[in-house]
N, C-alpha and C positions, 0 to 999 in steps of 0.2 A: 457654539456656544461658549457661557464665557462664565467663568467660575471665578468667585471672590474669596481670598481665604483671608480672616481675621482673625491674628494672635493677641489675646488678654499679656498684657504683661504688666506684673507687679511692680509697683511705685516704691521706691523704699524714700522715706522722709529724714534730712539728716537737718538737725539743728545745729547750728553752732553760730559761735561769736559773730566771726568774720565772715560772714555771706554778707558778700557782693551783689551791686546791683544789678552788672549785667547777667549775673548767674539768677537772678532770680527772675530778669527781664525773658531770658531764655526755656526758663522753667514756665513761664506764662503760653509765651510762644507756643510750646510744647504741649502742656494742657489744649490750649485754643483747638490745633493741628490736631489733635487726640478725639478731640470732640467733633469736627467736622468727620474727620476719617469714620468716626463711629455711625455720625447721622447718613453719609454718601453710602455708607454698607447697608445701614437700613434702607433707604432710597432702592439701592439693588434689591435685595432684596425682594422687595414688591413687587417691584418692577421683572425681575424673571419668575413671579409667579403669575402674574397679567400675562405676561410675553416667550416667556423663555418659554414654552413647552412647545410651541409652532411648529418649529423644526423634526423635534422627537411626536410628535403625532401625527401630522400629515407625513413621514415615513411611516411608522407603524400603521394609517388609514390606507396609504397606495398598496403594501403590500396583502392588508391584509386584502382590498381589495383583489389583487393578483390569484392570492391564493382560495377565497371565494368562486370568484369567473372559472380558475382553471378547477377546483374538485367538480363545481357543477359542469364543465365541457367532459372532464374523464365521467362523470357519474353517466352523465347521457351517452357515453360511448360504450362504456363498460353494457348497460341496458342492453343495447344493441346486437351486443357480441354474445349477451345471455339468451337473446331471442335465436342469434344463428344458429348457438348450441344446442335449443333446445331442436329446431326446425332440425339439423344436423344427426342428431339424434332419436329423430323421427324414422324409425326405419319402417316402412310399410311391408307387409306377408303378406303369405297366404294360408289361410287356416280351414280344414273341412268344419261345417256345422252344421250340421243336420243333414249330410250326404251329399252337401255340394263346398263347392272351393269359393272361399268369400276372402277378398283382401282387406286386413284390418290393419290401425297401426298396432306396434310394438306397446304402446302403452295402453290398448284397448284386448291386450294378447290377459287371457283370463287359464285358472288351476284345470284341466279335463279339454282342453283344448287338444287336438288334433294338427299336428304341423308337419305338411312336406318340407324335406330337405334336398339340398342339389349342393353340387359342386361350386365353390365360390360363396355357400351361403353362410352367416354368422349363424349361431345356437341359437335365437332368443330367450330363452328360460330354460330352465335344469326340467329334466326330464329324461324317459324312459324309452327307448327304442322298441318301436310293436313289429318297423318288417324294414330290411334294408339290404340294398346288392351292394358289396365291394365298399362298403359306406369305413372310410377312412376319413378319425379328425387332429386336428390341431389343436393338442392343448397346450401349448406352450405357454400359453395368455396365463394362464392358471398355473400348471404343473413347472415353468422354466424347464420342460423337457422340450428339445427339439423334434423327436422321435416321433412320428404319426403313428395315432393309435386306431387300430381298428376295431372296430364294432361289430356285438353281435348278440348271440345269445351268452356267450360267459360273459363279457362285459356290454353291459347295453345302457350305463348310464352315462348321458350326456349334460354337461357344465353350460351355462350361460356364456357368453364371452366367444368358444371358440367357432373352430374355423372348419368346414367341411373341405377338405383337401383331396378325397374323389368318390364317386360312388353316388349313388341317392337313398335315401329312406323318412320312414316314416315317424315323428317321436311324438310322447303324450306327455305335454307339459304339466308338471307338478308343482313347481314353483317360481313365479316371478317376481320384476323388480326386487324390490331389497331384499325381499326374500331368500332370493339366489346365491350360490357363492359369490359369482361377480359381481351384484350387489353389495353383498357386505363386504368386500374387499375394496368395490369404488368408494363405499362411505367413509374409508378411514384412510382416503386419500387425496390431494387433492391434483383435480385436474392441467391446472397451472405451473409449468415447471419455472417458469420466470425465463426462462432462456431468450437471448436474443435474437432477433433475424438479423441478416447479413446488412440489410439497411439502417439497423438500427446501430447497427455495431458501425460503422460508415460513421453517419452522422455523430455520434455520440465521439468516435474520433474527430471531427468537426471538433465539435461543442470542447472537448477536453481540448485540441491544439489552440483554440479562439481559446480559453481560459487561462495556457500560460503563457498565449501571447501577452494578455490582459496582465496577471500580473508581473509578469517578466516585465513590461512597460510601466509599474505602479511602484515596481522596486526602486526602479531607476528613475522617476520620476521624483521619487520619493529622495534619493541619494543627491541627484543636485538642487533640491529646496533647501533641503536641510544644509547642503558645502555655500551654497548663496548665502541663507539667510547668516549662517554663525560666521562668516567672512565680510556681513556687512554688507550684501551688493543685492538685499531686498528691502523696499521701499514702499509705504504706505499713498495710497491716493493723492498725497496733498505734498508729496516728492521727498519725508524724512525717510532717514533709516531706521530701520525696525530695531536692530540687533548693533551694539559696538558691546566692545569686549568691556570689559570691564567696570561699563556705566550702568547698563542695563541689567535691572533686577531678575533672581531665580526665576519669580513666578511670571514677569513678562515672557519671559526663555522661554518658561515650560508653552505659557500660553500659546506663543507660534508656532511652539512643536506643532504643539495639538494642531490646531489650524493646517500647516504641511501635513500631518495622515490623513487628515479629512481631506484634502484634495485629492493623496493617494487613493484613499480607500473612493472616493467618486471615481476615479479609473478605473478601476476594479467592476463597481457597478454598472459602465457602461461595457466590457470586454468578454464578462462573464456571461454564457448563455447556455440554453438547455435545451437540445434540439432533440426529437424523438419521431421516429414515422414506423407506417407498417411495412413487411415487405411485400412485394407488388409483381404485375405482372409484365409493366411497365416496359420491361428491356429486353422482350422475347422477341428474335428474329427468323425462328421457324416454326413452324407447329405441326407434327405432327399428326394426322388426325385418324381415326378409324371412319371407316363407310357407312356398315349400318347401322341404323338410329341417329348418329351424329350428323352425317350428310345426309343420310335420306330418311325418311319417314317411318320405316321399320313398321308398317304395318303390309301384311300380305296376303294373297290371297292366288291361289293354284289359278292358272292362265294358260297352261299349257303343259300338256304329259306326251309321256311315249310309255307305251306299253304294246305286248305281242307283237311286237319286232314293226310298228309302225304308230304313226302320232294317232292319237285320240281321238276322236269327231263324233259326235257331238261330250265335250270335257267331261258332263253332271249326268252321265246315261251310262249302265254299267249294260245294257242291255244288248249291247253288237261287243262285249266283250265275254271271252270263254271262262264258264263257272269257276274252275280249279285255278287260274290268275285271280279273277276277283277277289274267291278268297282268302290266298294269298296276302294281296295286295291291303286287304281290310286286316289280317291277320297281324301281319307287319307294321302298317301303321296301328295300330292298338297297344299292343303289346310292346314297340319299340319307342317309347313316348314316356314322357317325367311328365305332360299335361293332364287332363282328366276333362270328359264331356259329363255333364248334367241333364238332364232329362226332365223337366216340373213336371208335377201332378195335372193330368187335367191337359196334354201334348200339347203344353207351347213351346215355342222355338226353345230349341238348346243351348243351354249356355257351354260353351269350350273356354278354356282356361289355356295356359301354358307360356311359352314363347311364343313371339311372335311365325316365328316358322314355325310351331309343332300346334299353332293356331289355325295358320293357314291348310296344311294337312290333313289334320283332324276335320275340318267343316268340310273340305274336298270328300272325304271317306264317310260324313253322312250323309253328303249327297249319294253316293253310290251304295249305301244303303245298309251303312254300319252300324250295330248297337253294338259301343261301345263295353258297357259290361258284362254282356252274352257273350263277348268277343272272348273278353280277358276271364273270364269264368272256366272257358272253354280248355284251357290248359296252364298249366304252372312255370313259372321262371326257375331255370334250372343256374342262372348265371347272366349278369348284366356288363359289358365295356359299356363305360363312362365315355361319351363322350367330351373330346377335351382338343384343343387349336396347336394339338402338337402330329395328332394321327389323324386330325381332322375325319374323324367317323367314329361312330357308335355306334353298338350291337347287343342283341338279346339272343340268350339261348333259352329254348321252351320245351315241356316235356307233351304232348299229348297224349290223348286216353288211351289212343290203342300204342304207348310208349313211343312213340317216332318223337325224333327231336327234329327240330327246324329253329336254324340262326339267321334273325335279320338284321340287315346291316344300313345303317344311313348316316349321309355325310355328303361331300365333297364330291359333285356328279364324277370328277372325271379319277377320281381316288377311288371310290367301289367300283367304275365302272372297268380299271385297269386290275382288280381281282377277281371277275366275273371270267368263267369260261364257258360258261354257256350261257343259254336263252330264250323265253319261252314264248313259242310262236302263238298266233293267233289261233289252231287247231289244241290248243294245251299239251302241244309237243314239244322236247327239248329237245333244241338244238344246237352244234357247237358254233362257239364265237370265233369266227373267222373274220380274215381281217376285213373284208368286203364291209360285217355289218359291225365291226368297231369302229371302223370310218363313217358307218351309216351315224351312230350315235354319236361321236365324236363330233360332227358337222351340227347334228342336231343342238351338242350341248352349247357348241360356238356361235349356232347362230343363237340360240334362247340368253349366251351370255352378252354377245353384243348390244342387245335390243333390249339390253338392261333389265330383264325378267327375272331376276335374281329378288329383288325388289322391287318395290313399287320406287316413283320418280324422286328425283331429291325433295326436301323441306320445302317449302316459300321460302323465300329471304336467302337462301343460301347462297346461290349464285351471286347474290349483291355483296354477300359479308365475304367471300373468299377474294370479289374485288377489293373491298376495303383493305384489307389485310395486305394486297399484293401493293396498294396504292403509299400503304404507310412501311413500305418496305419488311413486312414480314412473309415470306414463304409458306404456303400452304403444298404441305404434302400429304398427300391419301398412303397409310397402309395397311392394306387388309388382308383375311385370307380367303376373300375370290380369288378365282380365279382370272387373266390380264382381260379375258375380254370383259367379263366384268365390271372391272376396277378404270377400264379406260372406258367405258361408256358413261358412266356416273363422272368418273373426272373429267370430260368434253361436258359435257350437261351443266356441273356445277362452275366450270370455269378455270379449274388446275392445271386442264391443257388446252392452249390456246387454240388447234386445230390439231388433223389427221398427220402434221406432218411433225409434229411435236410428239406423237405419240411411239417413239423409238426410242432401244436404247442408248445414252442411259435415260434418260426421262422417266420410261416406261422399263420397268424392269421385277424379274421373279426372285421370287426369297432364296430360292436353292440357287441364283446365279451370283446373288449376293453376297450369301454365304460363304461360297466357292471361292472366293479371293481372299489376296490374304490383306494385313490389318493396313499395309500400308494401301495398299490397291484402293481399299475400303476408304480410307478417311481422302486420299486424290477423286474418289466417285459419289462421294455422300452427298456433297451441293448440287450436283447437277439429277439427280433426281428427282422426279414429281408425285412418281405412282409406282410405288412397291405390292401387287398382287402375290397369289398362294406364301402369301408371309407369315411363318411362324415367331412368336412373341421372342424367341430368342433372335429374330430377325432383327427386329422393333429395337430389341435391346442394343444389338452391332452398330443398325444409324445412330442410333442415340448417341451413343460412344463418338462414333464416326465425327458426326457432326459437331460434339464438344471439343475435339481435339482440333476444330479449325476455328474454332473458336468461338463459337456460336452460340446464345442463351436460346435453350430448346425445352420447350412445351411440347407435353405430349399425352394426347385423349386415352382412355381405355376402360376397359367395363371389365373382361374378366378376370380371373384370378391369375392365368400367366400374363397378364399385364403387368401385374406388380413389380418386377425386377426394371422395367422399361419406364414404368411412375414415378420409381425413387429413383431412379438413376437421372433423370431428364432434371433441369433446374424448377421445374414447375409440372408440376403432375396435375393433372384433372381427369377427374373419376367422374362418369357417369349416375346421375342421381336415380334414376329410374330401371335403367338396366345393369347398372354394377351391381357386382356383387360387393360384401363385404370388404372380403378381402382387396381388392383394389381401390375401394373408398378410402380402408387406413391407411395405401401405403403411398397415397394422394397428398395436395399440396387445397387441392380447391374441387367441390364436388359442384358440378351442374345439374340444377336439379331440376332442367328439361330435359336434358341429353341431346341440346339443339345446338350446333357449329354458330348459329349466330349469337347465342351464350357466351360463345369461347370469345367469339369477336368482341361482346361487349368489355367481357373482361380483360382484355389486350386495353381498351381504348380505356375502361379505367383505371386499368395499373397506369397505363399514359399519363393518365388526371394526376393521379397521386402525386407521380416521378415531378408533374411537371408543375403542381402548384408548390411542391416543394422545392422546386428549383426558384422559382417565381417569391415563395417567403425566405428565403437563406439569402436571394439578391437582396431583396428587402431589407432585411435584416443586417447582412454585410453591408449594404451602405448605408442605414443608420448608424449601425457601431465603430466604421471605419472615419465616419466622419466627424461623429460626434467626439471618438476616440483621442484622432487627430489634433482635431482646434482643443482639448484639455489639453493635451497635454504640452502644445505649443505653447500654448496661452500659458501653464503653469509654468514651463522650464522659462520663459523669456521674462515674466512679471510674478511671477507666484502666487495669479489669484487665478481661478478656472469661471468664466463666462457663464458655463450650465452646473448647477448646484444639483445637489443629491436626489432631492426631493424632483425637479425640473428633468433629470433624468428617468426617474423612477415613473413618471407618465409618460414619457418618450418610451421605456419598455412597456410602458401598458398597452398603450400603441402598438408596438412590433409584438410583440409576442400574443397578447388574448383578440386584441381589435384587429390587426393585421393580419393574422392567420386567421378565422373566421371568415376575414373577407376575398380572403387570396382564396382558400381553399373550396369556394364555391364558385368558383371560374369553369368552363371546360376545358377539354384536356386542348393540348398544344404538339405538333409535332418535334419542330424545331426552338431553343432557344438562344435569345441574341443575352451574352454573358457580359454586358457591357453592363454600368447604371452611371447616372451623374454623380459622382458622391465626388469627383474632384470637384467640379463646381460649386457645390454645397461648400466643399473644405475651404476655398479658395473666398467665395464671397467672406464666409462666415467670419474667417480667417483676418479680414480685409475692413470688417465693421468691430472685432475687438481692439483692433491695433492703432484704428484711426476712425473709429466709431464716433468721438467726442468733434471732432473736425467734421467730417461728414455729415455730419447731424447738426451741429452748428452749434455747439455743448460747452464751449469754454469758457464760456462767461458763469455759467452752472458754477452751484456748490461739488467738488469732483466728487462726494460718495453720490447725491441725487445725478449725477453726469454720469457716472459708471450703473447703478440699475437703471434708467434709463437705455444706455444702452446696454449692458445684456439683456433687458427685459425684450428689447427687440430683435438681438441675437436669438434666445429661448423661442421668440414668436416666427420669426421666419426658419426656425432648423424644425420646427413643428409644422408647420405650413408646408414646407419644402418634404416632409415625408409624408400627407396627405396627398401633395400631387404626383410623388411616385408610384404611391401606390395604383395611381392609375397607368401609368410606363410597367409595373410590376405586372399585372394582371392580362396584359397582352404586347409578350417583352418581344415576338416576332409577328406581328402585324404593326402598321401604319397609324390605323383607327386605333385606336386606345381605349375609345367612346363604342364599341358594335356593343350590339347586343346587352348593352350598361341597362336598361332601361329593365331588362329581364330578372335582373342579379337584381331583386330589393333587399337584400340580405346586406350587400356591400352598399347601396345608395344609403341606407341605411346608420350603418357606423359612419361615414365619410361623413355626414350631416349630425351625429351624437358627437364626432371627434370635435367638428367646428363649434356647437353650441359649447363643447368642456373646457374647449379653447380658451375662448369668449370669458367663462365665467372666471377660469385662475385668472386671465391675466385682469381683469376689470373689477372681481370680487375678491379674487381669495388669495391679494397683492401677502398679504401676513403670509400665509402658509407655504405657498412657493418662493418667496423672496423678489417680488417683482412689484412695477409696477404700471398704473395704466396708463396707455399710451392715446396719443392723440389720433384723427384720422388720417393723419397724412402718414404715422410709421404703419400704422395697418396697410395702406396702402403699397406703402414699400414692403413689409413682409410678404405680401401676397404676388406682389412682380417678380422679387427671387425668386421665390415658387415656381412660378408660373412659366418662366425663364428654363427649367427643369424639360418644359415636354417639348419644344423645339428641338432643345439638344440631344432627348431621348430620341429624335426622328431622325436626326443628322448622325446619329451611333448606329441605327439601323442600317444606314445609305455604305455602311462601310463594312467590305466582307470579313466572314470570319472562318480564319482558318480548319480545312479540315483535321489540323491534328493539334489537339491542346497543348498547351504552354507547361501544362505540367507532365506530358509526355516526354520532354527533351531531359527532363530532372527526376523523374524514376526511376530511369538505366542504372547513371550513378546510382541513385538513392539505393536501389536496391541489390546493388555490385557490395556494397559500403556494408549495408547490413551485414552479406553472407560472411565478404570478409571478417566480420566482427564476430559471425557467429562459429566462424572456423575455427579463429582464435579462442573463444570460449571453450569449444571441446576439447584443444588441445591438452595434451599431457603437459 
């Protein structure tokens, strides 16, 4: 951009008698020059009005275009996250309406609803406790106090958002939504804390580093160009020195300095980038998965039972069982449950609600003749011993009308069996539990467990999903509270264990055995474990800690309240959306809405896809940045001018940022990435064109200014075509066929087509804005050929083996040591 400064000087006329003719002649010449300068200034002012706004207008348009496209993309992403947040908040829960339990969304909860509460639940609204057994609530989210509050007749008030820490109960809803204490609190704060994820931190670090490099190079180039200019080493296209000490005017010197600063600013435009991404699961190396409901269907029915000292047959009839035994069995099932049975009017089929295990047992009891409401009304509950994963059993103490007290237990079969001292035979007689009978029941439990009768078979597709994980280098480990026989049977069925030969320690281990090891022994054995049975939540936490100490990136699935520590400790915590408690969901990073392990594998796949696409995009960006930076820096330092101006680089940045990101973000995942790019080729070819372009293109006889414009336009055109061709290389960095699946990616094809069309328009019709000239067909072919050579070069690069240890590893050690030394000196007094 040129500026012309006009100074109006007053002229003083002196009248003397001895005025010489020479002085009159000089005065006349000065007048003529003054008038000519005024005419020139007027002409330049007019031309500036007509053409001087092209550069500024082009830059402003490019910046506005990038801002608009980026804003639209961010807005669409925000809408998607808003939908995900709505889905996350849409908790489904059971309420009692009309005497029956129905499942409703938390958004459909109304005042007057009766809501059952169990351990791990989140209180969905403000309300009053109607009845409860050992109900304890964590109110730290509302009060800030970490103490567990026991609820009863003295303190019956429940606040929305609090978690049930223990026990069970029933509440009456008194306020919902924004009218609750939790709702009023959430309305006054924003959920988005603005905290960056680890991947964002790393990428922002890369962006900061690239920005620092760009600024450093720009300052260096500025210093070199200023020294060259003021020492008389900078020449114009005609070979004339632009600055001569004592001869060049101040205004011309200022103009030259401004052009130099513009060149340096162009370097910054090339180098400064903004990179961001979301944290994903793409780097997970192992998954510690639950069994029930995740690997299995969690749809249970009673298919085998032992009572009266023998196996019951037929299963659904009580006619062959003694009456006292049937009465006690039905009493224990009806009272020691959190489920319910609703019998519709008209005698239709009963509706059973509760957990899958409870539903299966209640349905079996109904077949034995249980009248659920009648049995529960015949006795009163004295105390409830809530079931949890630590004790692996739960019980209830009830008082009968004759004041007798019965205690009924349920839980892990071998745990309950170990507590038994007597059993009732087929004649209603109580007999001592001797070793022979104990062995009989143990054998029955093992036989049922080895036949995976604890639950239905594996979910459809789980075996394939496990195999996909193993092929991708992600080891799947089953961590379950069931006994080893059940865990072994399911692990063999879903492919976690390859054969019976693998079902030995340490591949198959019990929780208490792992718990008994020292910290060092746990770290050594953790990698070998494939299945852990009879594990407590603390065992899962110890396994996660041991695996992380070995350098693994650990993903953990969980659904219970006691899984919260392991979910929080893991690199990626995945909570189950259906069976998972609200405590587990709050402690997790990702919620699996369908509780299916195949969906966990999809998370890994998409996580790797995000990581791969980020790497592709960064590789593509760095290729463009490095090439453009080197071309402009070398050209600027050597000749004082740059072949790629600010407007052209803004167009290239639009290709890199917006269009490139959209094109490469839609590609499917890849497991291995090639870290080589054809940047060296681009730099070499385009620098040759910059320094020898006039002779190569046979432009020696053309006007110098026009020849330079043709040469720079060809460099710009070839550079853009190199990036378009490099997009194909970037989409398949670990495959030889870069065109595979391209017809399915319509967005990629559309973006490449739009980029080509816009490039033609810029060269052929928008030369004034981009400082380019029209190219003939020969120059277009040269541009395409230069770019197309990057394809075979990339193919050759893929044949070169990539070292297992990245080059950065050799420098990271000394860097960390230097950092520790500097920090130590800073701490020193």
